[in-house]
N, C-alpha and C positions, 0 to 999 in steps of 0.2 A: 504494500500500500504506500510505499515511500513517497513518490512525487515531490520530494523536497520539503515535505512538511515535518515539523518537529514531532518528536514522539508523543508529546501531550496532545497535539492536534490530531495525530493519527488515532489515539485512544478516544478522543472526543468524537471523531467522525465514526469510528467503529460503534461506539455506544449509540450514537444517533441512528445509524443504519439498522442496528438490531431493534431499537425502539420503533422505527418506522415500519420495518418488516412485521414485527409483532402487532403493531397497530393496524395494519391492513388485515391481518388474520382476525383480530378482534372485531374490526368493522364488519367483515363478512359474517362473523359469529352473531353480532348484534342483529344484522339483517335476517339471519336464519333463526333467531330466537334461541341461540345457544350461548351459554355463559362462558365457556372456555376459561376456567379458573386459572390454570397455570399460565396460559398465554397472556391473559389479562394482567396477571402479576408481573410477568416479564415486561409487557408493554408499559405499565405504569412505572415500574422501577427504572427501566432504561430511559424513559421519557423524562422522568424527574432528574435522573443523572445527567442527561443531555443538558437540561436547563442549568443545573447546578454547575457543571463543569464549564459551561459557557462564561460564567462569572470569573473564572480563574485565568482568562486571557488578559494580557496587558490592557488596562483600561485608562485612557487619557481623557475621555469625554463621554457624555451620555450618547448612546447610539440607538438606532432602531433595534439592533440585536439585543441590547440590554432590556429594552421595553418588551420585546417578544418573550425573552427569557423570564422576566418578572411576571408578565401576564400569564405565561404558561404555568408557572409554579402555583399561582393563585387558582387557576382553572383546574390544575391537577389535584390540588388540595381538596377542592370541592368534589372532584371525581372520586378520589379515594374515600372521602367521607360517605358519599352516596353509595358507593359499591360495597364497602365493608362495614359501615355502621348503620345503614338503613336498607338492607337488602330485601326486606319484606314489604317495602312501600313502593307502589307503582309510580307515584310522583317522583320519589328519589331515584328510582331506576331510570326514569326518563331524564332526570337531571344528569345521572351518570352517563347515559348514552350521548346526550348532547355535549357534555363537557369532555368526555373521552374523545369524541370525534373532533371537537374544536381543537383540543391539544394536538391530535394527529394532523389536522389541517395546518396548524402553525408549523409543525415540524416539516411537513411537505412543502409549505410555502418557502421556508428557509432553504430546504434542499434545492428547489427550483432556482432560487436566487443564487445559491452557491454554484450550481451547475452552469448558470449563465456567466458567472465570474471566472470559473476555473477551466471549463471545457472550451478550447480554442474555437471550435466551429460555432458554438453557441455564443461565445463572446463576440465573434465577428458579426453575428446577426443582431446583437443588442449590446454594444459596448458600454452604454451608460445605463442600461436597464430601463430606459424610457421609450424604447422603440417598440413598434407593434408586435414583433415576435415574442418579446418578454411579456407584454400585456396579454397577448392571446394565451400563452402558456399558463400564466397565473389565473386568467379568467376561466380557463377550462378546469383547472384544479379547484378553483372556488366553486364553480357550478356543480362539479362532481361531488364535492363535500356537502353542499347544501342539499342536494337530492338525497345523498346517503344519510345525512343527518336527520332530515325530516322522516324518512322511512324508518330509521333506527329508533327514533324517539317514539314514533307511533307504535312500533312493535315491542317496545320495552315491557318486560314482564317482571314482576317481583319474584323473589325466591319464595317458593311455597314449601312449607314443611310437610313431611309425610305424616299423615295422621297415625296416631298410635293404634296398634291393632286392638280390636274390640275383644275384651276378655270373655271367654266362653264360660258358662256356668260349670262348676266342678261336677264331674260325674264320678260317682263311686260305684264300684263293682262289688257286689256281695255274692257269696257262694250260695 
């Protein structure tokens, strides 16, 4: 993964890519009504780690990246609360679906921006990221997440507990 990046940047990128990959699996799980507990934990942990490690880069001034990282941590805090502390509430599971997908959108938004900065062919298309190819790419990403988010929020279901088995009356056998 070299590409002339520092080891810290490489770790940050790897963490981000794992979070994004897990996030897509979680998004499909939300659409299918499946909880995917392990993948969800990986997604949340790695997405939180992405935002946290972003604050360890040299900071000389406030940047959009810092704003996205801070907003992401707030959104992820709500997602974790909804997912793990209010699993039986339909409203909170809708909140979870919306916040999880919004966090995923922010990661993908940053991914697209980084691709347009670092990949020569994309940088040639939009050197200042104000050109139509960049706007179109981000617009497609945004629309895809809006549609996915609306569907996932509508399909969100609370965790239901399995009812305890009904006790049968005791039967005694006599000779």
